[in-house]
PDBQT receptor file of N, H, CA, C and O in Angstrom, charges set to zero:
ATOM      1  N   MET A   1       7.746  22.410  15.898  1.00  0.00    +0.000 N 
ATOM      2  CA  MET A   1       8.613  21.104  15.189  1.00  0.00    +0.000 C 
ATOM      3  C   MET A   1       9.263  20.465  15.416  1.00  0.00    +0.000 C 
ATOM      4  O   MET A   1       9.311  19.241  15.285  1.00  0.00    +0.000 OA
ATOM      5  N   PRO A   2      10.428  21.753  16.127  1.00  0.00    +0.000 N 
ATOM      6  CA  PRO A   2      12.072  21.263  16.654  1.00  0.00    +0.000 C 
ATOM      7  C   PRO A   2      12.119  20.402  17.859  1.00  0.00    +0.000 C 
ATOM      8  O   PRO A   2      13.047  19.741  18.325  1.00  0.00    +0.000 OA
ATOM      9  N   GLU A   3      10.472  20.627  18.386  1.00  0.00    +0.000 N 
ATOM     10  H   GLU A   3       9.719  21.164  18.007  1.00  0.00    +0.000 HD
ATOM     11  CA  GLU A   3      10.035  20.086  19.903  1.00  0.00    +0.000 C 
ATOM     12  C   GLU A   3       9.681  18.099  19.492  1.00  0.00    +0.000 C 
ATOM     13  O   GLU A   3       9.816  17.126  20.233  1.00  0.00    +0.000 OA
ATOM     14  N   MET A   4       9.306  18.164  18.328  1.00  0.00    +0.000 N 
ATOM     15  H   MET A   4       9.197  18.955  17.726  1.00  0.00    +0.000 HD
ATOM     16  CA  MET A   4       8.572  17.227  18.178  1.00  0.00    +0.000 C 
ATOM     17  C   MET A   4       9.757  15.867  17.678  1.00  0.00    +0.000 C 
ATOM     18  O   MET A   4       9.852  14.758  18.203  1.00  0.00    +0.000 OA
ATOM     19  N   LEU A   5      10.452  16.348  16.663  1.00  0.00    +0.000 N 
ATOM     20  H   LEU A   5      10.375  17.249  16.236  1.00  0.00    +0.000 HD
ATOM     21  CA  LEU A   5      11.807  15.738  16.403  1.00  0.00    +0.000 C 
ATOM     22  C   LEU A   5      12.298  15.375  16.875  1.00  0.00    +0.000 C 
ATOM     23  O   LEU A   5      12.513  14.167  16.779  1.00  0.00    +0.000 OA
ATOM     24  N   ALA A   6      12.835  16.106  17.713  1.00  0.00    +0.000 N 
ATOM     25  H   ALA A   6      12.662  17.088  17.791  1.00  0.00    +0.000 HD
ATOM     26  CA  ALA A   6      13.826  16.147  19.117  1.00  0.00    +0.000 C 
ATOM     27  C   ALA A   6      12.986  14.916  20.539  1.00  0.00    +0.000 C 
ATOM     28  O   ALA A   6      13.640  14.310  21.388  1.00  0.00    +0.000 OA
ATOM     29  N   LEU A   7      11.700  14.877  20.408  1.00  0.00    +0.000 N 
ATOM     30  H   LEU A   7      11.168  15.370  19.719  1.00  0.00    +0.000 HD
ATOM     31  CA  LEU A   7      10.816  13.890  21.377  1.00  0.00    +0.000 C 
ATOM     32  C   LEU A   7      10.785  12.385  20.296  1.00  0.00    +0.000 C 
ATOM     33  O   LEU A   7      10.982  11.240  20.703  1.00  0.00    +0.000 OA
ATOM     34  N   ALA A   8      10.608  12.622  19.449  1.00  0.00    +0.000 N 
ATOM     35  H   ALA A   8      10.448  13.552  19.118  1.00  0.00    +0.000 HD
ATOM     36  CA  ALA A   8      10.599  11.135  18.299  1.00  0.00    +0.000 C 
ATOM     37  C   ALA A   8      12.272  10.707  18.647  1.00  0.00    +0.000 C 
ATOM     38  O   ALA A   8      12.873   9.965  19.423  1.00  0.00    +0.000 OA
ATOM     39  N   LYS A   9      12.455  11.274  18.007  1.00  0.00    +0.000 N 
ATOM     40  H   LYS A   9      11.966  11.877  17.376  1.00  0.00    +0.000 HD
ATOM     41  CA  LYS A   9      14.877  11.143  17.950  1.00  0.00    +0.000 C 
ATOM     42  C   LYS A   9      14.965  10.584  19.216  1.00  0.00    +0.000 C 
ATOM     43  O   LYS A   9      15.662   9.571  19.274  1.00  0.00    +0.000 OA
ATOM     44  N   SER A  10      14.190  11.158  20.769  1.00  0.00    +0.000 N 
ATOM     45  H   SER A  10      13.624  11.981  20.722  1.00  0.00    +0.000 HD
ATOM     46  CA  SER A  10      14.494  10.671  22.355  1.00  0.00    +0.000 C 
ATOM     47  C   SER A  10      13.834   8.820  22.197  1.00  0.00    +0.000 C 
ATOM     48  O   SER A  10      14.521   7.804  22.300  1.00  0.00    +0.000 OA
ATOM     49  N   HIS A  11      12.682   8.886  21.989  1.00  0.00    +0.000 N 
ATOM     50  H   HIS A  11      12.124   9.712  21.905  1.00  0.00    +0.000 HD
ATOM     51  CA  HIS A  11      11.753   7.574  22.275  1.00  0.00    +0.000 C 
ATOM     52  C   HIS A  11      12.526   6.572  21.021  1.00  0.00    +0.000 C 
ATOM     53  O   HIS A  11      12.446   5.408  21.414  1.00  0.00    +0.000 OA
ATOM     54  N   LEU A  12      13.151   6.628  19.828  1.00  0.00    +0.000 N 
ATOM     55  H   LEU A  12      13.216   7.573  19.510  1.00  0.00    +0.000 HD
ATOM     56  CA  LEU A  12      13.872   5.665  19.179  1.00  0.00    +0.000 C 
ATOM     57  C   LEU A  12      15.111   6.013  19.182  1.00  0.00    +0.000 C 
ATOM     58  O   LEU A  12      15.499   6.130  18.020  1.00  0.00    +0.000 OA
ATOM     59  N   SER A  13      15.979   6.251  19.996  1.00  0.00    +0.000 N 
ATOM     60  H   SER A  13      15.663   6.156  20.940  1.00  0.00    +0.000 HD
ATOM     61  CA  SER A  13      17.288   6.395  20.314  1.00  0.00    +0.000 C 
ATOM     62  C   SER A  13      17.778   5.052  20.564  1.00  0.00    +0.000 C 
ATOM     63  O   SER A  13      18.789   4.563  20.059  1.00  0.00    +0.000 OA
ATOM     64  N   PRO A  14      16.726   4.312  21.647  1.00  0.00    +0.000 N 
ATOM     65  CA  PRO A  14      17.497   3.130  22.370  1.00  0.00    +0.000 C 
ATOM     66  C   PRO A  14      17.680   1.800  20.960  1.00  0.00    +0.000 C 
ATOM     67  O   PRO A  14      18.378   0.819  21.216  1.00  0.00    +0.000 OA
ATOM     68  N   LEU A  15      17.129   1.889  19.818  1.00  0.00    +0.000 N 
ATOM     69  H   LEU A  15      16.562   2.686  19.609  1.00  0.00    +0.000 HD
ATOM     70  CA  LEU A  15      17.438   1.315  18.659  1.00  0.00    +0.000 C 
ATOM     71  C   LEU A  15      18.555   1.539  18.164  1.00  0.00    +0.000 C 
ATOM     72  O   LEU A  15      19.055   0.657  17.466  1.00  0.00    +0.000 OA
ATOM     73  N   LYS A  16      19.191   2.654  18.361  1.00  0.00    +0.000 N 
ATOM     74  H   LYS A  16      18.785   3.370  18.928  1.00  0.00    +0.000 HD
ATOM     75  CA  LYS A  16      20.102   2.894  17.356  1.00  0.00    +0.000 C 
ATOM     76  C   LYS A  16      20.310   3.244  16.503  1.00  0.00    +0.000 C 
ATOM     77  O   LYS A  16      21.496   3.211  16.175  1.00  0.00    +0.000 OA
ATOM     78  N   PRO A  17      19.440   3.746  15.676  1.00  0.00    +0.000 N 
ATOM     79  CA  PRO A  17      19.182   3.734  14.467  1.00  0.00    +0.000 C 
ATOM     80  C   PRO A  17      20.814   5.109  14.047  1.00  0.00    +0.000 C 
ATOM     81  O   PRO A  17      21.468   5.892  14.735  1.00  0.00    +0.000 OA
ATOM     82  N   ASP A  18      20.805   4.640  12.357  1.00  0.00    +0.000 N 
ATOM     83  H   ASP A  18      20.274   4.004  11.798  1.00  0.00    +0.000 HD
ATOM     84  CA  ASP A  18      21.548   5.277  11.771  1.00  0.00    +0.000 C 
ATOM     85  C   ASP A  18      21.199   6.178  11.150  1.00  0.00    +0.000 C 
ATOM     86  O   ASP A  18      22.017   6.817  10.488  1.00  0.00    +0.000 OA
ATOM     87  N   GLY A  19      19.674   6.550  11.180  1.00  0.00    +0.000 N 
ATOM     88  H   GLY A  19      19.010   6.031  11.717  1.00  0.00    +0.000 HD
ATOM     89  CA  GLY A  19      19.263   7.658  10.732  1.00  0.00    +0.000 C 
ATOM     90  C   GLY A  19      18.132   7.412  10.642  1.00  0.00    +0.000 C 
ATOM     91  O   GLY A  19      17.610   6.380  11.065  1.00  0.00    +0.000 OA
ATOM     92  N   PHE A  20      17.442   8.522   9.950  1.00  0.00    +0.000 N 
ATOM     93  H   PHE A  20      17.866   9.361   9.607  1.00  0.00    +0.000 HD
ATOM     94  CA  PHE A  20      15.720   8.875  10.136  1.00  0.00    +0.000 C 
ATOM     95  C   PHE A  20      15.470   9.356   9.057  1.00  0.00    +0.000 C 
ATOM     96  O   PHE A  20      16.148  10.163   8.422  1.00  0.00    +0.000 OA
ATOM     97  N   THR A  21      13.817   8.572   8.609  1.00  0.00    +0.000 N 
ATOM     98  H   THR A  21      13.266   7.916   9.125  1.00  0.00    +0.000 HD
ATOM     99  CA  THR A  21      13.142   9.552   7.189  1.00  0.00    +0.000 C 
ATOM    100  C   THR A  21      11.792   9.949   8.113  1.00  0.00    +0.000 C 
ATOM    101  O   THR A  21      11.219   9.390   9.049  1.00  0.00    +0.000 OA
ATOM    102  N   ILE A  22      11.578  11.193   7.376  1.00  0.00    +0.000 N 
ATOM    103  H   ILE A  22      12.043  11.647   6.616  1.00  0.00    +0.000 HD
ATOM    104  CA  ILE A  22      10.604  12.105   8.210  1.00  0.00    +0.000 C 
ATOM    105  C   ILE A  22       9.632  12.423   6.794  1.00  0.00    +0.000 C 
ATOM    106  O   ILE A  22       9.857  12.607   5.598  1.00  0.00    +0.000 OA
ATOM    107  N   GLY A  23       8.661  12.379   7.513  1.00  0.00    +0.000 N 
ATOM    108  H   GLY A  23       8.479  12.229   8.485  1.00  0.00    +0.000 HD
ATOM    109  CA  GLY A  23       7.442  12.364   6.502  1.00  0.00    +0.000 C 
ATOM    110  C   GLY A  23       5.949  13.179   7.106  1.00  0.00    +0.000 C 
ATOM    111  O   GLY A  23       5.568  13.278   8.273  1.00  0.00    +0.000 OA
ATOM    112  N   TRP A  24       5.358  13.654   5.945  1.00  0.00    +0.000 N 
ATOM    113  H   TRP A  24       5.667  13.574   4.998  1.00  0.00    +0.000 HD
ATOM    114  CA  TRP A  24       3.937  14.634   6.792  1.00  0.00    +0.000 C 
ATOM    115  C   TRP A  24       2.991  13.400   5.241  1.00  0.00    +0.000 C 
ATOM    116  O   TRP A  24       3.367  13.050   4.122  1.00  0.00    +0.000 OA
ATOM    117  N   ASN A  25       1.598  13.122   6.137  1.00  0.00    +0.000 N 
ATOM    118  H   ASN A  25       1.293  13.407   7.046  1.00  0.00    +0.000 HD
ATOM    119  CA  ASN A  25       0.566  13.389   4.656  1.00  0.00    +0.000 C 
ATOM    120  C   ASN A  25      -0.087  14.583   4.987  1.00  0.00    +0.000 C 
ATOM    121  O   ASN A  25      -0.132  15.165   6.071  1.00  0.00    +0.000 OA
ATOM    122  N   VAL A  26      -0.560  14.853   3.969  1.00  0.00    +0.000 N 
ATOM    123  H   VAL A  26      -0.524  14.381   3.089  1.00  0.00    +0.000 HD
ATOM    124  CA  VAL A  26      -1.197  16.082   4.208  1.00  0.00    +0.000 C 
ATOM    125  C   VAL A  26      -2.804  15.703   3.065  1.00  0.00    +0.000 C 
ATOM    126  O   VAL A  26      -2.864  15.377   1.880  1.00  0.00    +0.000 OA
ATOM    127  N   GLY A  27      -3.635  15.882   3.851  1.00  0.00    +0.000 N 
ATOM    128  H   GLY A  27      -3.587  16.147   4.814  1.00  0.00    +0.000 HD
ATOM    129  CA  GLY A  27      -4.875  16.055   2.719  1.00  0.00    +0.000 C 
ATOM    130  C   GLY A  27      -5.033  14.226   2.479  1.00  0.00    +0.000 C 
ATOM    131  O   GLY A  27      -4.144  13.419   2.751  1.00  0.00    +0.000 OA
ATOM    132  N   ALA A  28      -6.383  13.892   1.913  1.00  0.00    +0.000 N 
ATOM    133  H   ALA A  28      -7.105  14.548   1.691  1.00  0.00    +0.000 HD
ATOM    134  CA  ALA A  28      -6.705  12.151   1.683  1.00  0.00    +0.000 C 
ATOM    135  C   ALA A  28      -6.037  12.095   0.303  1.00  0.00    +0.000 C 
ATOM    136  O   ALA A  28      -5.632  10.933   0.333  1.00  0.00    +0.000 OA
ATOM    137  N   VAL A  29      -5.571  12.685  -1.144  1.00  0.00    +0.000 N 
ATOM    138  H   VAL A  29      -5.900  13.629  -1.168  1.00  0.00    +0.000 HD
ATOM    139  CA  VAL A  29      -4.524  12.770  -1.795  1.00  0.00    +0.000 C 
ATOM    140  C   VAL A  29      -3.062  12.688  -1.521  1.00  0.00    +0.000 C 
ATOM    141  O   VAL A  29      -2.199  12.159  -2.222  1.00  0.00    +0.000 OA
ATOM    142  N   GLY A  30      -2.910  13.404  -0.189  1.00  0.00    +0.000 N 
ATOM    143  H   GLY A  30      -3.611  13.834   0.380  1.00  0.00    +0.000 HD
ATOM    144  CA  GLY A  30      -1.815  12.757  -0.148  1.00  0.00    +0.000 C 
ATOM    145  C   GLY A  30      -1.339  11.543   1.065  1.00  0.00    +0.000 C 
ATOM    146  O   GLY A  30      -0.372  11.506   1.825  1.00  0.00    +0.000 OA
ATOM    147  N   GLY A  31      -2.335  10.730   0.879  1.00  0.00    +0.000 N 
ATOM    148  H   GLY A  31      -3.121  10.760   0.262  1.00  0.00    +0.000 HD
ATOM    149  CA  GLY A  31      -2.159   9.895   1.736  1.00  0.00    +0.000 C 
ATOM    150  C   GLY A  31      -2.574  10.017   3.545  1.00  0.00    +0.000 C 
ATOM    151  O   GLY A  31      -2.436   9.013   4.245  1.00  0.00    +0.000 OA
ATOM    152  N   GLN A  32      -2.974  11.067   4.025  1.00  0.00    +0.000 N 
ATOM    153  H   GLN A  32      -3.085  11.882   3.456  1.00  0.00    +0.000 HD
ATOM    154  CA  GLN A  32      -3.742  11.315   4.719  1.00  0.00    +0.000 C 
ATOM    155  C   GLN A  32      -5.315  10.779   5.184  1.00  0.00    +0.000 C 
ATOM    156  O   GLN A  32      -6.455  11.114   4.860  1.00  0.00    +0.000 OA
ATOM    157  N   HIS A  33      -4.619   9.561   6.306  1.00  0.00    +0.000 N 
ATOM    158  H   HIS A  33      -3.693   9.289   6.569  1.00  0.00    +0.000 HD
ATOM    159  CA  HIS A  33      -6.525   9.142   6.949  1.00  0.00    +0.000 C 
ATOM    160  C   HIS A  33      -6.614   9.776   8.182  1.00  0.00    +0.000 C 
ATOM    161  O   HIS A  33      -7.788   9.835   8.548  1.00  0.00    +0.000 OA
ATOM    162  N   VAL A  34      -6.067  10.123   8.727  1.00  0.00    +0.000 N 
ATOM    163  H   VAL A  34      -5.113  10.075   8.430  1.00  0.00    +0.000 HD
ATOM    164  CA  VAL A  34      -6.578  10.504  10.262  1.00  0.00    +0.000 C 
ATOM    165  C   VAL A  34      -6.096  12.278   9.972  1.00  0.00    +0.000 C 
ATOM    166  O   VAL A  34      -4.978  12.711   9.690  1.00  0.00    +0.000 OA
ATOM    167  N   PHE A  35      -7.425  13.055  10.172  1.00  0.00    +0.000 N 
ATOM    168  H   PHE A  35      -8.332  12.704  10.402  1.00  0.00    +0.000 HD
ATOM    169  CA  PHE A  35      -7.284  14.321   9.793  1.00  0.00    +0.000 C 
ATOM    170  C   PHE A  35      -6.809  15.522  10.859  1.00  0.00    +0.000 C 
ATOM    171  O   PHE A  35      -7.616  16.370  11.240  1.00  0.00    +0.000 OA
ATOM    172  N   HIS A  36      -5.543  15.506  11.259  1.00  0.00    +0.000 N 
ATOM    173  H   HIS A  36      -4.888  14.817  10.950  1.00  0.00    +0.000 HD
ATOM    174  CA  HIS A  36      -4.908  16.244  12.121  1.00  0.00    +0.000 C 
ATOM    175  C   HIS A  36      -3.422  16.038  11.699  1.00  0.00    +0.000 C 
ATOM    176  O   HIS A  36      -2.900  15.244  10.917  1.00  0.00    +0.000 OA
ATOM    177  N   THR A  37      -2.902  17.074  12.521  1.00  0.00    +0.000 N 
ATOM    178  H   THR A  37      -3.326  17.719  13.156  1.00  0.00    +0.000 HD
ATOM    179  CA  THR A  37      -1.738  16.743  12.294  1.00  0.00    +0.000 C 
ATOM    180  C   THR A  37      -0.910  16.159  13.094  1.00  0.00    +0.000 C 
ATOM    181  O   THR A  37      -0.855  16.217  14.323  1.00  0.00    +0.000 OA
ATOM    182  N   HIS A  38       0.036  15.324  12.005  1.00  0.00    +0.000 N 
ATOM    183  H   HIS A  38      -0.009  15.277  11.007  1.00  0.00    +0.000 HD
ATOM    184  CA  HIS A  38       0.989  14.531  12.985  1.00  0.00    +0.000 C 
ATOM    185  C   HIS A  38       2.003  13.997  12.209  1.00  0.00    +0.000 C 
ATOM    186  O   HIS A  38       1.559  13.865  11.068  1.00  0.00    +0.000 OA
ATOM    187  N   LEU A  39       3.421  13.541  12.298  1.00  0.00    +0.000 N 
ATOM    188  H   LEU A  39       3.781  13.648  13.225  1.00  0.00    +0.000 HD
ATOM    189  CA  LEU A  39       4.991  13.572  11.519  1.00  0.00    +0.000 C 
ATOM    190  C   LEU A  39       5.451  12.016  11.976  1.00  0.00    +0.000 C 
ATOM    191  O   LEU A  39       5.662  11.415  13.029  1.00  0.00    +0.000 OA
ATOM    192  N   HIS A  40       5.472  11.780  10.746  1.00  0.00    +0.000 N 
ATOM    193  H   HIS A  40       5.300  12.268   9.890  1.00  0.00    +0.000 HD
ATOM    194  CA  HIS A  40       6.042  10.259  11.068  1.00  0.00    +0.000 C 
ATOM    195  C   HIS A  40       7.703  10.449  11.091  1.00  0.00    +0.000 C 
ATOM    196  O   HIS A  40       8.286  11.296  10.413  1.00  0.00    +0.000 OA
ATOM    197  N   VAL A  41       8.352   9.518  11.984  1.00  0.00    +0.000 N 
ATOM    198  H   VAL A  41       7.879   8.829  12.534  1.00  0.00    +0.000 HD
ATOM    199  CA  VAL A  41       9.717   9.835  11.738  1.00  0.00    +0.000 C 
ATOM    200  C   VAL A  41       9.616   8.088  12.055  1.00  0.00    +0.000 C 
ATOM    201  O   VAL A  41       8.944   7.542  12.930  1.00  0.00    +0.000 OA
ATOM    202  N   ILE A  42      10.341   7.573  11.234  1.00  0.00    +0.000 N 
ATOM    203  H   ILE A  42      10.887   8.017  10.523  1.00  0.00    +0.000 HD
ATOM    204  CA  ILE A  42      10.953   6.272  10.869  1.00  0.00    +0.000 C 
ATOM    205  C   ILE A  42      12.393   5.787  11.499  1.00  0.00    +0.000 C 
ATOM    206  O   ILE A  42      12.995   6.794  11.126  1.00  0.00    +0.000 OA
ATOM    207  N   ALA A  43      13.121   5.235  11.979  1.00  0.00    +0.000 N 
ATOM    208  H   ALA A  43      12.631   4.418  12.281  1.00  0.00    +0.000 HD
ATOM    209  CA  ALA A  43      14.392   5.187  12.008  1.00  0.00    +0.000 C 
ATOM    210  C   ALA A  43      14.895   3.797  10.968  1.00  0.00    +0.000 C 
ATOM    211  O   ALA A  43      14.571   2.657  10.635  1.00  0.00    +0.000 OA
ATOM    212  N   ARG A  44      15.871   4.810  10.778  1.00  0.00    +0.000 N 
ATOM    213  H   ARG A  44      16.134   5.736  11.048  1.00  0.00    +0.000 HD
ATOM    214  CA  ARG A  44      16.634   3.921   9.542  1.00  0.00    +0.000 C 
ATOM    215  C   ARG A  44      17.841   3.255   9.680  1.00  0.00    +0.000 C 
ATOM    216  O   ARG A  44      18.766   4.009   9.981  1.00  0.00    +0.000 OA
ATOM    217  N   PHE A  45      18.008   2.581   9.610  1.00  0.00    +0.000 N 
ATOM    218  H   PHE A  45      17.256   1.969   9.366  1.00  0.00    +0.000 HD
ATOM    219  CA  PHE A  45      19.396   1.280   9.642  1.00  0.00    +0.000 C 
ATOM    220  C   PHE A  45      20.352   0.659   8.793  1.00  0.00    +0.000 C 
ATOM    221  O   PHE A  45      19.926  -0.279   8.118  1.00  0.00    +0.000 OA
ATOM    222  N   ALA A  46      21.859   1.052   8.645  1.00  0.00    +0.000 N 
ATOM    223  H   ALA A  46      22.205   1.814   9.193  1.00  0.00    +0.000 HD
ATOM    224  CA  ALA A  46      22.568   0.884   7.283  1.00  0.00    +0.000 C 
ATOM    225  C   ALA A  46      22.121  -0.427   6.923  1.00  0.00    +0.000 C 
ATOM    226  O   ALA A  46      21.472  -0.458   5.877  1.00  0.00    +0.000 OA
ATOM    227  N   ASP A  47      22.285  -1.455   7.476  1.00  0.00    +0.000 N 
ATOM    228  H   ASP A  47      22.812  -1.430   8.326  1.00  0.00    +0.000 HD
ATOM    229  CA  ASP A  47      22.196  -2.733   7.155  1.00  0.00    +0.000 C 
ATOM    230  C   ASP A  47      20.784  -3.359   6.475  1.00  0.00    +0.000 C 
ATOM    231  O   ASP A  47      20.661  -4.538   6.143  1.00  0.00    +0.000 OA
ATOM    232  N   GLU A  48      19.753  -2.329   6.339  1.00  0.00    +0.000 N 
ATOM    233  H   GLU A  48      19.853  -1.371   6.609  1.00  0.00    +0.000 HD
ATOM    234  CA  GLU A  48      18.467  -2.752   5.913  1.00  0.00    +0.000 C 
ATOM    235  C   GLU A  48      18.079  -2.450   4.224  1.00  0.00    +0.000 C 
ATOM    236  O   GLU A  48      18.646  -1.490   3.702  1.00  0.00    +0.000 OA
ATOM    237  N   PRO A  49      17.463  -2.976   3.692  1.00  0.00    +0.000 N 
ATOM    238  CA  PRO A  49      17.701  -3.822   2.180  1.00  0.00    +0.000 C 
ATOM    239  C   PRO A  49      17.643  -2.124   1.440  1.00  0.00    +0.000 C 
ATOM    240  O   PRO A  49      18.281  -1.896   0.412  1.00  0.00    +0.000 OA
ATOM    241  N   ASN A  50      16.881  -1.140   2.056  1.00  0.00    +0.000 N 
ATOM    242  H   ASN A  50      16.362  -1.325   2.891  1.00  0.00    +0.000 HD
ATOM    243  CA  ASN A  50      16.664   0.603   1.401  1.00  0.00    +0.000 C 
ATOM    244  C   ASN A  50      17.282   1.422   1.724  1.00  0.00    +0.000 C 
ATOM    245  O   ASN A  50      17.035   2.596   1.449  1.00  0.00    +0.000 OA
ATOM    246  N   ALA A  51      18.484   0.943   2.554  1.00  0.00    +0.000 N 
ATOM    247  H   ALA A  51      18.685  -0.011   2.777  1.00  0.00    +0.000 HD
ATOM    248  CA  ALA A  51      19.082   2.216   3.289  1.00  0.00    +0.000 C 
ATOM    249  C   ALA A  51      19.646   3.015   2.220  1.00  0.00    +0.000 C 
ATOM    250  O   ALA A  51      20.435   2.598   1.372  1.00  0.00    +0.000 OA
ATOM    251  N   GLY A  52      19.000   4.675   2.357  1.00  0.00    +0.000 N 
ATOM    252  H   GLY A  52      18.359   5.013   3.046  1.00  0.00    +0.000 HD
ATOM    253  CA  GLY A  52      19.986   5.683   1.672  1.00  0.00    +0.000 C 
ATOM    254  C   GLY A  52      18.589   5.827   0.730  1.00  0.00    +0.000 C 
ATOM    255  O   GLY A  52      18.569   6.827   0.014  1.00  0.00    +0.000 OA
ATOM    256  N   LYS A  53      17.469   4.964   0.663  1.00  0.00    +0.000 N 
ATOM    257  H   LYS A  53      17.485   4.151   1.245  1.00  0.00    +0.000 HD
ATOM    258  CA  LYS A  53      16.461   5.406  -0.345  1.00  0.00    +0.000 C 
ATOM    259  C   LYS A  53      15.674   5.950   0.451  1.00  0.00    +0.000 C 
ATOM    260  O   LYS A  53      15.998   6.050   1.634  1.00  0.00    +0.000 OA
ATOM    261  N   GLY A  54      14.278   6.499  -0.076  1.00  0.00    +0.000 N 
ATOM    262  H   GLY A  54      14.015   6.418  -1.037  1.00  0.00    +0.000 HD
ATOM    263  CA  GLY A  54      13.352   7.050   0.255  1.00  0.00    +0.000 C 
ATOM    264  C   GLY A  54      12.423   6.042   0.742  1.00  0.00    +0.000 C 
ATOM    265  O   GLY A  54      12.555   4.826   0.603  1.00  0.00    +0.000 OA
ATOM    266  N   ILE A  55      11.296   6.766   1.432  1.00  0.00    +0.000 N 
ATOM    267  H   ILE A  55      11.189   7.754   1.545  1.00  0.00    +0.000 HD
ATOM    268  CA  ILE A  55      10.000   6.078   1.898  1.00  0.00    +0.000 C 
ATOM    269  C   ILE A  55       9.739   4.910   0.553  1.00  0.00    +0.000 C 
ATOM    270  O   ILE A  55      10.045   3.724   0.668  1.00  0.00    +0.000 OA
ATOM    271  N   ARG A  56       9.170   5.456  -0.610  1.00  0.00    +0.000 N 
ATOM    272  H   ARG A  56       8.921   6.420  -0.704  1.00  0.00    +0.000 HD
ATOM    273  CA  ARG A  56       8.689   4.922  -1.154  1.00  0.00    +0.000 C 
ATOM    274  C   ARG A  56       9.198   3.730  -1.908  1.00  0.00    +0.000 C 
ATOM    275  O   ARG A  56       8.483   3.000  -2.595  1.00  0.00    +0.000 OA
ATOM    276  N   PHE A  57      10.511   3.586  -1.724  1.00  0.00    +0.000 N 
ATOM    277  H   PHE A  57      11.092   4.179  -1.166  1.00  0.00    +0.000 HD
ATOM    278  CA  PHE A  57      11.268   2.412  -2.078  1.00  0.00    +0.000 C 
ATOM    279  C   PHE A  57      10.999   1.311  -0.590  1.00  0.00    +0.000 C 
ATOM    280  O   PHE A  57      11.306   0.119  -0.588  1.00  0.00    +0.000 OA
ATOM    281  N   MET A  58      10.590   1.790   0.179  1.00  0.00    +0.000 N 
ATOM    282  H   MET A  58      10.340   2.758   0.177  1.00  0.00    +0.000 HD
ATOM    283  CA  MET A  58      10.294   0.660   1.306  1.00  0.00    +0.000 C 
ATOM    284  C   MET A  58       8.952  -0.109   1.394  1.00  0.00    +0.000 C 
ATOM    285  O   MET A  58       8.825  -0.990   2.244  1.00  0.00    +0.000 OA
ATOM    286  N   HIS A  59       7.822   0.237   0.435  1.00  0.00    +0.000 N 
ATOM    287  H   HIS A  59       7.926   0.952  -0.256  1.00  0.00    +0.000 HD
ATOM    288  CA  HIS A  59       6.822  -0.385   0.002  1.00  0.00    +0.000 C 
ATOM    289  C   HIS A  59       7.188  -1.459  -0.875  1.00  0.00    +0.000 C 
ATOM    290  O   HIS A  59       6.397  -2.398  -0.959  1.00  0.00    +0.000 OA
ATOM    291  N   ARG A  60       8.067  -1.481  -1.429  1.00  0.00    +0.000 N 
ATOM    292  H   ARG A  60       8.709  -0.718  -1.361  1.00  0.00    +0.000 HD
ATOM    293  CA  ARG A  60       8.329  -1.955  -2.246  1.00  0.00    +0.000 C 
ATOM    294  C   ARG A  60       8.611  -3.526  -2.764  1.00  0.00    +0.000 C 
ATOM    295  O   ARG A  60       8.381  -4.263  -3.722  1.00  0.00    +0.000 OA
ATOM    296  N   GLN A  61       9.321  -3.519  -1.350  1.00  0.00    +0.000 N 
ATOM    297  H   GLN A  61       9.508  -2.920  -0.571  1.00  0.00    +0.000 HD
ATOM    298  CA  GLN A  61       9.978  -5.618  -1.258  1.00  0.00    +0.000 C 
ATOM    299  C   GLN A  61       9.704  -5.611   0.592  1.00  0.00    +0.000 C 
ATOM    300  O   GLN A  61       9.838  -4.627   1.319  1.00  0.00    +0.000 OA
ATOM    301  N   ALA A  62       9.376  -6.739   0.937  1.00  0.00    +0.000 N 
ATOM    302  H   ALA A  62       9.268  -7.539   0.346  1.00  0.00    +0.000 HD
ATOM    303  CA  ALA A  62       9.012  -7.228   2.278  1.00  0.00    +0.000 C 
ATOM    304  C   ALA A  62       9.400  -6.206   2.972  1.00  0.00    +0.000 C 
ATOM    305  O   ALA A  62      10.354  -5.537   2.574  1.00  0.00    +0.000 OA
ATOM    306  N   PRO A  63       8.712  -5.884   4.180  1.00  0.00    +0.000 N 
ATOM    307  CA  PRO A  63       9.179  -5.160   5.869  1.00  0.00    +0.000 C 
ATOM    308  C   PRO A  63      10.477  -5.742   6.589  1.00  0.00    +0.000 C 
ATOM    309  O   PRO A  63      10.745  -6.881   6.973  1.00  0.00    +0.000 OA
ATOM    310  N   VAL A  64      11.005  -4.849   6.619  1.00  0.00    +0.000 N 
ATOM    311  H   VAL A  64      10.788  -3.924   6.308  1.00  0.00    +0.000 HD
ATOM    312  CA  VAL A  64      12.441  -4.902   7.436  1.00  0.00    +0.000 C 
ATOM    313  C   VAL A  64      11.824  -5.169   8.569  1.00  0.00    +0.000 C 
ATOM    314  O   VAL A  64      10.939  -4.371   8.880  1.00  0.00    +0.000 OA
ATOM    315  N   GLY A  65      12.142  -6.567   9.692  1.00  0.00    +0.000 N 
ATOM    316  H   GLY A  65      12.861  -7.215   9.440  1.00  0.00    +0.000 HD
ATOM    317  CA  GLY A  65      11.404  -6.747  10.979  1.00  0.00    +0.000 C 
ATOM    318  C   GLY A  65      12.954  -6.037  12.138  1.00  0.00    +0.000 C 
ATOM    319  O   GLY A  65      14.138  -6.068  11.802  1.00  0.00    +0.000 OA
ATOM    320  N   ARG A  66      12.427  -5.506  13.394  1.00  0.00    +0.000 N 
ATOM    321  H   ARG A  66      11.465  -5.481  13.667  1.00  0.00    +0.000 HD
ATOM    322  CA  ARG A  66      13.576  -5.496  14.434  1.00  0.00    +0.000 C 
ATOM    323  C   ARG A  66      12.865  -5.895  15.393  1.00  0.00    +0.000 C 
ATOM    324  O   ARG A  66      11.652  -6.043  15.242  1.00  0.00    +0.000 OA
ATOM    325  N   PRO A  67      13.486  -6.146  16.571  1.00  0.00    +0.000 N 
ATOM    326  CA  PRO A  67      13.505  -7.155  17.402  1.00  0.00    +0.000 C 
ATOM    327  C   PRO A  67      13.351  -5.906  18.609  1.00  0.00    +0.000 C 
ATOM    328  O   PRO A  67      14.250  -5.090  18.814  1.00  0.00    +0.000 OA
ATOM    329  N   ASP A  68      11.840  -5.923  19.473  1.00  0.00    +0.000 N 
ATOM    330  H   ASP A  68      11.110  -6.585  19.306  1.00  0.00    +0.000 HD
ATOM    331  CA  ASP A  68      11.852  -5.169  20.392  1.00  0.00    +0.000 C 
ATOM    332  C   ASP A  68      12.980  -4.590  21.547  1.00  0.00    +0.000 C 
ATOM    333  O   ASP A  68      12.628  -3.773  22.398  1.00  0.00    +0.000 OA
TER     334      ASP A  68
């Protein structure tokens, strides 16, 4: 797992995130739709509307877009 996190952080580092939200969906009831191991790493930014809140709050408002 440390290798997966390091790889994800290296891919997201050009965006200069202030933090990350990390999540696993396990089983259909847990939200897993692709039945293999995968890790969700979401770059988070201090200026986003849901900064400091968990992933469940991100889906309650309009998505925050980031430039490519």
